[in-house]
Backbone bond lengths (Angstrom), bond angles and torsions (degrees), N, CA, C in turn:
res aa  C-N    CA-C-N  psi(-1)  N-CA   C-N-CA  omega(-1)  CA-C   N-CA-C  phi
1 M - - - 1.464 - - 1.528 111.03 -
2 N 1.331 116.28 -40.34 1.456 119.79 178.29 1.524 111.27 -63.40
3 D 1.344 116.21 -36.91 1.455 119.79 178.61 1.524 111.18 -64.32
4 L 1.332 116.93 -40.28 1.466 120.54 179.49 1.523 110.70 -68.42
5 A 1.333 116.86 -39.95 1.462 119.56 177.19 1.520 110.61 -64.52
6 G 1.329 117.02 -40.42 1.458 120.36 176.97 1.519 111.96 -64.30
7 L 1.345 116.15 -38.40 1.456 120.20 177.88 1.522 110.78 -64.47
8 F 1.340 116.94 -41.35 1.460 121.05 178.88 1.528 110.66 -62.77
9 L 1.324 116.79 -47.47 1.465 120.63 -179.13 1.528 111.16 -65.80
10 R 1.317 116.62 -37.13 1.460 119.57 178.96 1.528 110.91 -65.69
11 A 1.349 116.31 -43.00 1.463 120.15 179.10 1.522 111.42 -66.74
12 T 1.340 116.79 -31.92 1.466 120.60 -177.08 1.519 112.55 -78.12
13 F 1.324 116.85 -44.75 1.456 120.17 -171.43 1.532 113.69 -109.73
14 V 1.320 117.24 -51.42 1.465 120.12 -173.99 1.518 111.55 -70.88
15 E 1.343 116.55 -42.83 1.465 121.08 -179.29 1.519 110.15 -110.59
16 N 1.309 116.55 44.80 1.457 121.83 179.66 1.519 109.83 -58.81
17 M 1.325 116.81 125.66 1.469 121.27 -172.27 1.534 113.69 -57.30
18 P 1.343 120.03 -53.95 1.462 118.10 -176.88 1.528 114.60 -80.92
19 L 1.327 117.73 -30.57 1.464 119.53 -170.59 1.524 114.22 -99.30
20 T 1.320 117.74 -21.39 1.460 120.43 178.80 1.520 111.65 -109.70
21 L 1.344 116.30 -44.22 1.463 120.98 -179.57 1.524 112.15 -96.50
22 F 1.337 117.30 -8.32 1.473 123.46 177.60 1.526 111.90 56.44
23 L 1.318 115.77 44.88 1.458 122.60 177.12 1.526 109.49 -111.36
24 G 1.311 116.65 141.77 1.451 121.26 178.92 1.506 114.64 76.71
25 L 1.338 117.02 25.01 1.468 119.97 -175.99 1.525 112.92 -69.46
26 C 1.325 117.84 -22.26 1.472 119.33 -178.18 1.524 110.52 -62.26
27 T 1.337 117.02 -56.58 1.465 119.50 178.63 1.528 111.66 -72.32
28 F 1.321 116.95 -29.34 1.467 121.32 179.03 1.527 110.67 -59.60
29 L 1.320 117.08 -44.38 1.460 120.97 -179.53 1.528 112.23 -80.44
30 A 1.333 116.31 -38.02 1.461 119.56 -174.13 1.521 112.84 -71.75
31 L 1.328 117.72 -34.13 1.457 120.60 -174.26 1.525 113.11 -106.25
32 S 1.319 116.88 22.22 1.468 119.98 178.13 1.524 111.66 -106.79
33 R 1.317 117.83 17.46 1.463 120.06 179.80 1.522 111.83 -78.11
34 R 1.335 116.07 -31.80 1.460 120.68 -179.19 1.525 108.96 -124.87
35 T 1.322 115.64 139.60 1.469 120.26 -177.03 1.524 111.35 -63.19
36 E 1.340 117.07 -39.55 1.458 119.95 -177.93 1.529 111.05 -62.39
37 T 1.337 115.91 -43.30 1.462 119.70 179.17 1.521 110.90 -66.68
38 A 1.331 116.21 -38.49 1.465 120.27 179.60 1.528 110.78 -63.97
39 I 1.323 116.74 -40.06 1.468 119.52 177.79 1.520 110.04 -64.33
40 G 1.328 116.91 -42.22 1.464 119.98 177.64 1.520 112.02 -61.45
41 L 1.343 116.00 -43.10 1.463 119.84 177.58 1.524 110.22 -63.28
42 G 1.328 117.09 -42.56 1.463 120.16 -179.99 1.518 112.14 -61.11
43 V 1.325 116.87 -44.91 1.465 120.34 178.16 1.525 110.28 -63.29
44 A 1.345 116.31 -41.07 1.464 119.77 178.68 1.523 111.40 -62.66
45 M 1.333 117.34 -41.26 1.460 120.81 179.79 1.526 111.10 -65.48
46 I 1.334 116.83 -41.75 1.468 119.66 178.02 1.526 109.80 -61.62
47 G 1.337 116.35 -45.26 1.458 120.12 -179.28 1.509 112.97 -64.48
48 V 1.341 116.24 -47.75 1.465 120.01 -176.49 1.531 110.86 -67.25
49 M 1.324 117.71 -46.96 1.463 119.69 -178.82 1.525 111.55 -70.58
50 G 1.327 116.83 -35.32 1.455 119.70 178.13 1.514 112.95 -65.80
51 V 1.337 116.90 -24.28 1.467 121.11 179.25 1.526 111.80 -95.23
52 T 1.347 116.70 -45.65 1.465 119.13 -170.69 1.525 113.58 -73.41
53 V 1.328 118.12 -35.58 1.473 118.91 -178.38 1.529 111.19 -64.00
54 P 1.355 120.43 -51.02 1.466 117.95 175.98 1.523 113.94 -65.67
55 L 1.343 117.60 -35.20 1.464 119.30 176.87 1.527 111.01 -61.98
56 N 1.317 116.42 -44.10 1.464 119.77 178.94 1.524 111.51 -67.98
57 Q 1.330 117.19 -28.54 1.466 119.27 174.96 1.527 110.25 -64.79
58 I 1.336 116.22 -40.83 1.462 120.33 177.88 1.525 110.37 -64.88
59 V 1.343 116.07 -45.62 1.469 120.37 179.57 1.519 110.47 -60.32
60 H 1.317 116.58 -44.54 1.462 120.04 -177.33 1.525 111.64 -67.00
61 S 1.324 116.95 -48.69 1.465 119.42 -175.44 1.525 112.12 -71.84
62 A 1.341 117.89 -31.26 1.460 120.57 -176.16 1.523 113.66 -90.17
63 L 1.330 117.97 -24.88 1.460 119.98 -173.28 1.523 115.33 -126.06
64 L 1.314 117.99 -33.51 1.457 119.93 -168.02 1.521 114.42 -106.51
65 A 1.302 118.61 -29.20 1.463 121.20 -174.60 1.529 110.76 -67.10
66 P 1.336 117.00 152.18 1.466 119.65 176.31 1.530 111.00 -58.29
67 G 1.320 116.49 130.34 1.455 121.32 -179.34 1.509 114.94 86.16
68 A 1.336 117.63 0.30 1.460 120.16 -178.10 1.523 112.07 -65.96
69 W 1.333 117.14 -24.94 1.465 121.55 -178.05 1.522 112.05 -100.88
70 A 1.313 117.09 20.68 1.473 120.36 179.39 1.523 111.26 -61.21
71 W 1.335 117.08 -32.68 1.462 120.74 179.60 1.532 111.94 -63.74
72 A 1.336 116.33 -23.12 1.469 120.47 -179.95 1.524 111.84 -97.15
73 G 1.326 116.50 10.55 1.457 119.60 -179.93 1.514 113.93 82.81
74 L 1.351 117.01 17.33 1.470 121.73 -179.97 1.526 109.16 -123.57
75 P 1.335 117.68 66.57 1.472 119.16 -175.28 1.518 114.07 -69.21
76 D 1.321 118.06 -20.23 1.460 120.87 -178.25 1.528 113.48 -94.07
77 L 1.328 117.31 -1.23 1.462 120.53 -177.76 1.531 109.83 -71.46
78 D 1.323 116.18 127.07 1.465 122.50 -179.55 1.523 108.53 -127.37
79 L 1.315 116.57 108.56 1.466 122.02 -179.88 1.526 112.12 -106.16
80 S 1.329 116.92 19.74 1.460 119.60 -176.50 1.526 112.60 -64.08
81 Y 1.336 116.87 -19.65 1.464 118.89 178.17 1.527 111.89 -68.56
82 L 1.335 117.23 -13.07 1.463 121.47 177.55 1.530 112.46 -93.26
83 S 1.338 116.53 4.79 1.467 120.14 -174.73 1.521 112.19 -57.50
84 L 1.334 117.04 -46.18 1.460 120.58 -176.25 1.518 111.12 -60.26
85 V 1.332 116.62 -45.71 1.463 120.72 -179.63 1.526 110.47 -65.14
86 A 1.333 116.29 -44.14 1.465 119.96 -178.74 1.518 111.47 -65.07
87 F 1.317 117.11 -42.46 1.458 120.44 -179.20 1.520 111.09 -63.72
88 I 1.324 116.87 -44.22 1.468 120.28 179.02 1.518 110.53 -63.44
89 G 1.336 117.65 -37.07 1.460 120.58 177.28 1.518 111.99 -62.14
90 V 1.330 117.22 -44.25 1.468 121.19 177.93 1.528 110.45 -63.75
91 I 1.332 116.21 -43.37 1.468 120.14 179.92 1.526 110.47 -64.22
92 A 1.333 117.25 -42.60 1.464 120.80 179.92 1.527 111.23 -61.71
93 A 1.328 116.85 -42.49 1.465 119.83 179.29 1.526 111.05 -65.16
94 T 1.325 116.78 -39.89 1.466 120.52 179.82 1.526 111.21 -66.04
95 V 1.331 116.35 -44.28 1.468 120.30 179.51 1.527 110.50 -64.99
96 Q 1.336 117.15 -39.09 1.468 120.28 177.88 1.521 111.04 -62.04
97 L 1.324 116.46 -42.23 1.463 120.16 177.21 1.528 110.87 -63.92
98 L 1.331 116.48 -42.34 1.461 120.63 178.09 1.527 110.87 -61.67
99 E 1.332 116.61 -42.51 1.465 120.25 179.76 1.526 111.21 -62.55
100 M 1.317 116.67 -40.95 1.461 120.13 178.80 1.531 111.19 -64.62
101 L 1.327 117.19 -40.35 1.467 120.49 179.58 1.530 111.37 -67.12
102 L 1.342 116.22 -42.36 1.467 119.15 178.99 1.529 111.20 -65.44
103 E 1.317 116.80 -41.85 1.465 119.98 -179.35 1.530 110.96 -64.23
104 R 1.323 115.87 -33.45 1.472 119.57 -178.23 1.523 112.76 -80.15
105 F 1.345 117.15 -44.18 1.451 120.27 -171.05 1.533 114.24 -107.38
106 F 1.353 117.72 -24.63 1.470 120.98 -178.38 1.529 109.46 -132.88
107 P 1.339 117.74 68.44 1.470 120.28 -175.18 1.525 113.68 -62.59
108 A 1.335 117.69 -30.18 1.464 119.57 -179.89 1.525 110.81 -66.47
109 I 1.327 117.05 -44.20 1.461 120.47 177.86 1.515 110.11 -66.59
110 H 1.328 117.17 -38.95 1.466 121.07 178.64 1.523 110.53 -61.48
111 A 1.329 117.01 -42.02 1.466 120.52 178.82 1.516 111.36 -67.99
112 A 1.332 117.54 -34.00 1.469 120.68 -179.81 1.531 111.28 -67.69
113 F 1.328 116.79 -35.76 1.462 119.64 178.07 1.525 111.64 -64.75
114 G 1.337 115.88 -39.99 1.460 119.54 -178.77 1.522 111.12 60.13
115 V 1.327 115.77 -130.82 1.460 121.32 -176.35 1.523 112.17 -75.65
116 F 1.328 117.82 -12.89 1.463 119.79 -174.08 1.528 112.94 -76.37
117 L 1.335 118.38 -22.52 1.461 119.41 179.39 1.524 112.17 -66.17
118 P 1.330 120.03 -49.27 1.476 118.20 175.04 1.529 112.79 -61.33
119 L 1.333 117.31 -27.63 1.460 120.01 179.87 1.525 112.45 -69.03
120 L 1.348 117.74 -14.08 1.463 119.29 175.16 1.522 111.07 -61.89
121 T 1.333 116.39 -21.45 1.470 119.88 178.09 1.515 111.07 -58.80
122 V 1.320 116.85 -39.31 1.474 120.57 -178.43 1.528 110.40 -110.53
123 Q 1.338 116.45 25.10 1.463 120.25 177.55 1.520 108.54 -71.18
124 C 1.315 115.71 122.13 1.468 119.50 -171.74 1.515 112.55 -64.21
125 A 1.331 118.64 -30.14 1.463 120.36 179.59 1.524 111.05 -65.93
126 I 1.337 117.22 -37.99 1.460 120.83 -179.90 1.524 110.08 -68.26
127 L 1.327 116.91 -45.59 1.462 120.08 177.97 1.520 110.93 -65.24
128 A 1.325 117.25 -37.57 1.464 120.74 -179.61 1.524 111.19 -61.54
129 G 1.331 117.63 -34.72 1.455 120.09 177.92 1.516 111.92 -57.61
130 S 1.330 116.77 -43.91 1.467 120.75 179.26 1.521 111.41 -71.10
131 L 1.321 117.01 -38.02 1.465 119.55 179.60 1.526 111.28 -67.76
132 F 1.334 117.70 -39.59 1.464 120.72 175.41 1.529 110.59 -62.94
133 M 1.332 115.93 -37.81 1.462 120.47 179.91 1.529 110.86 -60.14
134 V 1.332 116.87 -42.45 1.458 120.51 179.10 1.520 110.72 -69.16
135 E 1.327 115.89 -44.91 1.461 120.24 -177.68 1.527 111.98 -61.00
136 R 1.331 116.35 -35.42 1.466 120.75 -176.07 1.523 112.78 -96.64
137 S 1.335 117.61 1.46 1.473 122.91 176.46 1.530 111.72 55.68
138 Y 1.326 116.34 48.99 1.455 120.63 178.85 1.528 110.45 -72.45
139 T 1.321 116.28 146.64 1.452 121.51 170.99 1.535 109.20 -76.20
140 L 1.338 115.82 176.86 1.464 119.33 -179.94 1.523 110.94 -61.85
141 T 1.316 117.03 -44.18 1.471 120.44 179.75 1.524 111.06 -64.72
142 Q 1.321 116.28 -45.47 1.460 119.73 177.87 1.523 111.49 -61.99
143 S 1.331 116.78 -37.15 1.469 120.37 178.89 1.512 111.34 -64.23
144 A 1.331 116.78 -42.10 1.468 120.27 178.64 1.522 111.09 -63.65
145 V 1.330 116.24 -44.05 1.467 120.40 179.48 1.522 110.38 -65.32
146 F 1.327 116.73 -43.18 1.469 120.63 179.63 1.524 111.00 -63.59
147 G 1.340 117.17 -42.32 1.457 120.07 178.61 1.516 112.52 -63.08
148 L 1.328 116.58 -44.59 1.463 120.26 178.40 1.528 111.06 -65.52
149 G 1.339 116.86 -40.12 1.458 120.17 178.71 1.516 112.22 -64.95
150 S 1.326 116.98 -42.64 1.468 120.60 179.57 1.525 110.69 -65.27
151 G 1.336 116.68 -42.52 1.458 119.73 177.40 1.516 112.44 -64.52
152 T 1.341 116.33 -40.20 1.465 120.47 177.84 1.523 111.12 -64.11
153 G 1.331 116.84 -40.95 1.467 120.32 177.63 1.514 112.11 -62.35
154 F 1.342 116.49 -42.00 1.461 120.09 177.55 1.528 110.22 -63.68
155 A 1.346 115.99 -44.70 1.464 119.81 -179.84 1.519 111.31 -61.61
156 L 1.311 116.88 -44.63 1.466 121.09 179.53 1.519 110.93 -59.85
157 A 1.321 116.69 -44.34 1.464 120.75 -177.41 1.529 111.67 -66.41
158 V 1.337 116.86 -46.16 1.468 119.07 -175.78 1.522 111.30 -70.58
159 I 1.340 118.43 -33.37 1.468 120.66 178.00 1.530 110.12 -70.41
160 M 1.329 117.25 -39.61 1.460 120.45 176.43 1.527 111.09 -61.21
161 L 1.335 116.16 -45.84 1.462 119.68 -179.93 1.522 111.19 -63.27
162 A 1.330 116.92 -41.79 1.460 120.44 -179.99 1.521 111.29 -63.87
163 A 1.332 116.87 -39.10 1.465 119.76 179.71 1.521 111.08 -64.67
164 V 1.328 117.12 -41.70 1.466 120.27 179.32 1.526 110.30 -67.97
165 R 1.347 116.97 -42.18 1.470 119.68 179.81 1.528 110.92 -63.58
166 R 1.310 116.79 -36.70 1.467 119.29 178.34 1.520 110.58 -65.11
167 R 1.316 116.16 -40.13 1.463 120.28 178.57 1.523 110.48 -65.52
168 L 1.339 117.25 -39.51 1.456 121.31 -177.84 1.526 112.61 -73.47
169 A 1.329 116.82 -10.14 1.467 118.87 177.42 1.521 111.51 -62.79
170 Y 1.335 116.66 -21.65 1.467 121.09 180.00 1.527 112.01 -101.00
171 A 1.331 116.71 4.37 1.465 120.41 -178.56 1.523 110.41 -89.62
172 D 1.309 115.76 152.03 1.466 121.93 178.38 1.531 108.25 -92.88
173 L 1.327 115.40 83.63 1.464 120.96 -176.60 1.520 110.76 -86.42
174 P 1.327 118.24 152.28 1.467 120.29 172.07 1.524 110.63 -59.03
175 A 1.294 116.51 149.42 1.464 120.76 -174.95 1.527 112.25 -56.64
176 G 1.320 117.74 -37.16 1.456 120.63 -177.27 1.512 114.63 -71.42
177 L 1.339 116.71 -15.34 1.461 120.15 -178.15 1.524 113.39 -103.40
178 R 1.308 117.49 -4.71 1.452 119.24 -177.24 1.528 110.65 -71.12
179 G 1.327 115.02 145.66 1.459 119.79 177.94 1.519 112.39 81.33
180 L 1.322 115.13 -125.84 1.463 120.29 -174.20 1.524 112.77 -70.27
181 G 1.339 117.23 -25.42 1.462 120.10 -178.38 1.515 112.08 -61.30
182 I 1.321 116.83 -51.42 1.467 120.04 -179.58 1.522 110.85 -68.35
183 T 1.351 116.78 -27.54 1.463 119.83 177.95 1.522 110.98 -65.08
184 F 1.338 117.03 -41.85 1.456 120.24 176.95 1.531 110.98 -64.14
185 V 1.315 116.86 -39.87 1.466 120.48 178.46 1.527 110.10 -63.01
186 L 1.335 116.57 -46.14 1.458 120.48 179.44 1.523 111.78 -62.13
187 T 1.338 116.04 -41.92 1.465 119.89 179.86 1.523 110.62 -62.36
188 G 1.326 116.73 -41.98 1.462 120.14 177.92 1.518 112.23 -63.11
189 M 1.329 117.21 -41.41 1.467 120.45 179.25 1.523 111.19 -66.69
190 M 1.340 116.64 -39.89 1.457 119.79 177.06 1.524 111.12 -65.74
191 A 1.336 116.51 -37.81 1.461 120.21 178.16 1.525 110.99 -62.79
192 L 1.333 116.81 -39.71 1.459 120.00 176.33 1.530 111.09 -62.91
193 G 1.323 115.91 -39.13 1.452 119.45 178.45 1.525 111.73 -64.41
194 F 1.329 116.84 -43.89 1.461 120.04 179.77 1.526 111.35 -70.63
195 A 1.336 117.68 -24.31 1.464 119.79 176.79 1.517 111.04 -64.05
196 A 1.324 117.36 -24.36 1.470 120.26 178.68 1.521 111.30 -65.05
197 F 1.349 117.23 -29.81 1.462 119.43 178.45 1.517 110.64 -64.22
198 A 1.333 116.85 -36.94 1.457 120.19 178.71 1.516 111.06 -63.52
199 Q 1.330 117.25 -36.88 1.451 120.44 177.98 1.526 112.19 -68.86
200 M 1.317 116.92 -28.60 1.457 120.11 179.90 1.520 112.58 -68.99
201 V 1.356 116.48 -29.34 1.477 119.38 -178.62 1.522 111.70 -103.31
202 A 1.328 117.49 1.13 1.463 119.54 -179.23 1.527 109.51 -66.56
203 P 1.366 117.38 142.89 1.467 119.77 -179.14 1.522 111.12 -67.74
C-alpha cells in the first residue's frame, strides 16, 4: 500500500506531466484562461488517464507483449510494434465516450472545451502515461494508480495556473507581458516550484 501511495504522489508531484516533464503544454496553456474550464479539463484528464493507462496495460500484456500468445501456441509472436496504434485507439475511444457524456449531461463544459476536447485523443501527456507504463513494466494496479496520479497532477497544475491567471486579469501588467507572455513566466515559476519535489525524493 505504501508503494502505491508513493507511486501516486510521485506521478502527481515529482513527475508532473506539464510542469516537470513538459508534456501536454498545448491544452495546458490554452485552457487555463478560466478556472471553470481548467477544472473541466482537470476532471477530463483524471478520467481519461485513469481509464486508458490500465486499459492499455491489459491490451499490452494480453495481446502485444512478447509471449502474450503462448496460450495459442505462438510463444515467439511479438506484436509490441503495434503498441502505439493500439494505445491511440484506446485513447480515442475513451475520449469519444467522454465527449458524448459531456455533450449529453454537461453541455456548458462541452461548449467551453470547443475543439480542444477531441484533441485530447492526441494529447501527448495521455499517450505518455501509457508509454511510461510499458517502459516501467507496471502491473494493472500500478497502472491504475499511475494513471490517476498523472491525471491528478495535470489537474492540479492547470487549476493552479488558471487561478493565478484569473487574479492577474486585474493587475496592471507591462504591455509586453500581457496575455501569453505572463503565462509563460508563470508556467516557468510553477515548474521551478515543482522541481523542488524531485529534490525531496532524490537519493
